[in-house]
C-alpha positions as CSV (number, residue, x, y, z in Angstrom):
1,M,-69.7,-176.6,14.7
2,N,-71.1,-174.9,17.8
3,S,-70.0,-171.4,18.5
4,K,-68.0,-170.9,21.7
5,I,-69.6,-168.3,23.9
6,K,-68.0,-166.8,27.0
7,V,-69.7,-164.4,29.5
8,I,-67.9,-161.6,31.4
9,I,-69.6,-160.4,34.5
10,P,-68.1,-157.4,36.4
11,A,-69.1,-157.6,40.0
12,F,-68.5,-155.4,43.1
13,N,-70.0,-156.8,46.3
14,E,-72.6,-158.9,44.7
15,A,-72.4,-161.9,47.0
16,Q,-76.1,-162.3,47.3
17,S,-77.0,-162.0,43.7
18,I,-74.0,-163.6,41.8
19,P,-75.0,-167.3,42.4
20,L,-78.5,-166.5,41.0
21,V,-77.0,-164.8,37.9
22,I,-74.7,-167.7,37.3
23,K,-77.3,-170.4,37.8
24,A,-79.7,-168.7,35.3
25,I,-77.2,-168.5,32.5
26,P,-78.1,-171.0,29.7
27,S,-75.9,-174.1,29.1
28,I,-74.9,-172.9,25.6
29,V,-72.3,-170.8,27.4
30,D,-68.8,-172.3,27.3
31,E,-67.4,-170.3,30.3
32,I,-68.7,-167.8,32.8
33,I,-66.0,-165.3,34.0
34,V,-66.8,-163.2,37.0
35,V,-64.4,-160.3,37.6
36,S,-64.5,-159.2,41.2
37,N,-63.9,-155.5,41.2
38,N,-62.2,-155.1,44.6
39,S,-65.2,-156.8,46.4
40,T,-65.0,-156.9,50.2
41,D,-67.8,-159.5,50.7
42,D,-68.2,-163.2,49.6
43,T,-68.7,-162.4,45.9
44,E,-65.6,-164.3,44.8
45,I,-66.2,-167.5,46.9
46,N,-69.9,-167.5,46.0
47,A,-69.1,-167.1,42.3
48,K,-66.5,-169.9,42.4
49,N,-68.9,-172.2,44.3
50,A,-71.5,-171.5,41.6
51,G,-69.1,-172.8,38.9
52,A,-67.6,-169.6,37.5
53,T,-64.0,-168.7,36.7
54,V,-63.2,-165.9,39.1
55,L,-60.7,-163.1,38.4
56,A,-59.8,-160.2,40.7
57,E,-59.3,-156.6,39.5
58,Q,-58.3,-154.3,42.4
59,Q,-58.6,-151.1,40.3
60,K,-62.2,-150.1,40.8
61,G,-64.2,-149.3,37.7
62,Y,-66.6,-151.1,35.4
63,G,-64.3,-150.8,32.4
64,Y,-61.3,-152.1,34.4
65,A,-63.3,-155.2,35.2
66,C,-64.4,-155.8,31.6
67,L,-60.8,-155.3,30.4
68,K,-59.6,-157.8,33.0
69,G,-61.9,-160.4,31.6
70,M,-60.8,-159.7,28.0
71,D,-57.2,-159.9,29.0
72,Y,-57.8,-163.4,30.5
73,I,-59.6,-164.5,27.3
74,S,-56.7,-163.2,25.1
75,K,-54.4,-165.6,26.8
76,L,-56.5,-168.7,26.2
77,E,-55.3,-171.1,23.5
78,I,-58.8,-171.5,22.0
79,K,-60.6,-168.1,21.6
80,P,-64.4,-167.8,21.8
81,D,-66.6,-166.7,18.9
82,I,-68.9,-164.5,21.0
83,I,-68.5,-162.5,24.2
84,V,-71.5,-161.6,26.3
85,F,-71.4,-158.9,28.9
86,L,-73.8,-159.2,31.8
87,D,-74.2,-157.4,35.2
88,G,-73.9,-159.3,38.4
89,D,-76.8,-157.7,40.3
90,Y,-79.6,-159.9,38.9
91,S,-81.4,-157.0,37.3
92,D,-81.0,-158.6,33.9
93,Y,-82.6,-162.0,33.1
94,P,-79.6,-164.2,32.3
95,E,-81.9,-166.8,30.7
96,E,-82.5,-164.3,27.9
97,L,-78.9,-164.7,26.7
98,T,-80.2,-167.0,24.0
99,K,-82.3,-164.1,22.6
100,I,-79.2,-161.8,22.8
101,V,-76.9,-164.1,20.8
102,Q,-79.5,-165.4,18.3
103,P,-79.0,-162.6,15.8
104,I,-75.3,-163.3,15.8
105,L,-75.7,-167.0,15.4
106,E,-78.5,-167.0,12.8
107,E,-78.3,-163.6,11.0
108,N,-74.5,-162.9,11.2
109,M,-75.0,-159.7,13.2
110,D,-71.8,-158.4,14.8
111,F,-73.3,-156.7,17.9
112,V,-76.5,-157.0,19.9
113,V,-77.7,-154.8,22.8
114,G,-80.4,-155.9,25.1
115,A,-82.8,-152.9,25.2
116,R,-84.6,-152.3,28.5
117,T,-87.8,-151.1,27.0
118,K,-90.3,-149.4,29.2
119,E,-93.0,-152.1,28.9
120,L,-90.6,-154.8,30.0
121,R,-89.1,-152.9,33.0
122,E,-90.2,-153.6,36.5
123,A,-91.4,-150.4,38.2
124,G,-88.4,-148.6,39.9
125,S,-85.8,-150.7,38.2
126,M,-84.3,-147.7,36.4
127,T,-83.9,-144.4,38.2
128,T,-84.9,-141.0,36.7
129,P,-81.2,-140.1,36.0
130,Q,-80.7,-143.4,34.3
131,T,-83.8,-143.0,32.1
132,F,-82.8,-139.4,31.2
133,G,-79.2,-140.4,30.6
134,N,-80.2,-143.2,28.2
135,W,-82.6,-140.9,26.3
136,L,-80.0,-138.1,26.0
137,A,-77.1,-140.4,25.0
138,T,-79.1,-142.3,22.4
139,S,-80.7,-139.2,21.1
140,L,-77.3,-137.6,20.5
141,M,-76.1,-140.8,18.8
142,T,-79.1,-140.6,16.5
143,L,-78.4,-137.0,15.8
144,F,-74.7,-137.3,15.1
145,F,-74.5,-140.9,13.7
146,R,-78.0,-141.8,12.6
147,S,-77.9,-144.5,15.2
148,K,-80.9,-146.7,15.9
149,F,-79.9,-147.4,19.5
150,T,-82.5,-146.7,22.2
151,D,-80.6,-147.9,25.3
152,L,-77.1,-148.3,26.8
153,G,-78.1,-151.6,28.4
154,P,-75.2,-153.6,29.9
155,F,-76.6,-157.0,28.7
156,R,-74.9,-157.3,25.3
157,A,-73.2,-159.7,22.9
158,I,-70.5,-159.2,20.3
159,K,-68.4,-161.3,18.0
160,Y,-65.0,-161.7,19.7
161,H,-62.9,-160.5,16.8
162,K,-65.1,-157.4,16.3
163,L,-64.7,-156.6,20.0
164,L,-60.9,-156.7,19.6
165,D,-61.2,-154.4,16.6
166,L,-63.0,-151.8,18.8
167,K,-59.8,-151.4,20.9
168,M,-61.9,-150.7,24.1
169,E,-60.2,-148.3,26.5
170,D,-62.7,-146.8,28.9
171,K,-61.9,-147.8,32.5
172,T,-65.1,-146.7,34.3
173,Y,-68.6,-145.5,33.5
174,G,-68.2,-144.9,29.8
175,W,-67.6,-148.5,28.8
176,T,-71.1,-149.2,27.3
177,V,-71.4,-146.0,25.3
178,E,-67.8,-146.3,24.1
179,M,-68.6,-149.8,22.6
180,Q,-71.8,-148.5,20.9
181,L,-70.0,-145.4,19.5
182,K,-67.1,-147.4,18.1
183,A,-69.5,-150.0,16.7
184,L,-71.3,-147.1,14.8
185,K,-68.0,-145.6,13.6
186,Q,-66.8,-149.0,12.4
187,N,-70.1,-149.7,10.7
188,L,-70.8,-153.0,12.5
189,N,-74.0,-154.7,11.8
190,Y,-76.0,-154.3,15.0
191,R,-79.4,-154.9,16.5
192,E,-81.3,-154.2,19.7
193,I,-83.4,-157.0,21.3
194,P,-86.0,-156.0,23.9
195,V,-85.2,-157.6,27.3
196,N,-86.9,-157.8,30.7
197,Y,-85.4,-155.8,33.5
198,R,-86.1,-155.9,37.2
199,N,-85.0,-154.2,40.4
200,R,-81.5,-155.2,41.3
201,I,-80.4,-157.0,44.5
202,G,-78.6,-154.5,46.7
203,V,-77.8,-150.9,46.0
204,S,-76.5,-149.7,42.6
205,K,-72.9,-148.4,42.7
206,V,-73.6,-146.0,39.9
207,S,-77.3,-144.8,39.7
208,G,-77.8,-145.4,43.4
209,T,-75.4,-142.5,44.3
210,I,-75.5,-138.9,43.3
211,K,-71.7,-139.0,42.6
212,G,-72.1,-142.1,40.5
213,A,-74.9,-140.7,38.4
214,I,-73.1,-137.5,37.8
215,F,-69.8,-139.2,36.8
216,A,-71.6,-141.6,34.5
217,G,-73.5,-138.8,32.8
218,V,-70.3,-136.8,32.3
219,K,-68.4,-139.7,30.9
220,I,-71.2,-140.6,28.5
221,L,-71.3,-137.1,27.1
222,I,-67.5,-136.9,26.8
223,W,-67.4,-140.0,24.7
224,I,-70.2,-138.9,22.4
225,F,-68.8,-135.4,21.8
226,K,-65.3,-136.9,21.3
227,Y,-66.5,-139.1,18.5
228,S,-68.9,-136.5,17.1
229,F,-66.1,-134.2,16.1
230,K,-63.5,-136.7,14.9
């Protein structure tokens, strides 16, 4: 029996990139869910025309969009086996989804993170604050939890029932680190898979602004220290 795989793509004003992302997703995926996070451009119509299920989340925030996608899935009669999270800016290589889900399908891993390793990153694709933030967050996770994570990459796959067990709650910038911290606390079997990473289409809503970079960094640290002293 083939595993059912659904993809959740949070998207805010990604009209230009979203059709490219959807087109590049392998056919093993059962459904592509694009959550328009209060977009003001043609993100929604372009995603729908490309064949995705389109949801609208008016409350701005990466976590809000991801939770909207999960809420939609929770109401389906037939639940998926695996959920993949993927950004809508075309910085990830969607065709590498098969690499991301392979350890779950073949080795019974619970959780897989696509690691944006330096040798596979296009020049300029990650800003200095992003690189430093990743290093700091993963170093702290190693220090406090003996983690083997090296990245907070958004391209990730997780067994659906394990995702539900995490009881995700962050609404904004802390979504990725919350998932990894809770996976560590719940002793999930996890792995990182090196993935390619390129310069995104358009301007980043987080790392592309001083405010976004600061808030993301603060949120990451809050989650880490919250779980370190539980």
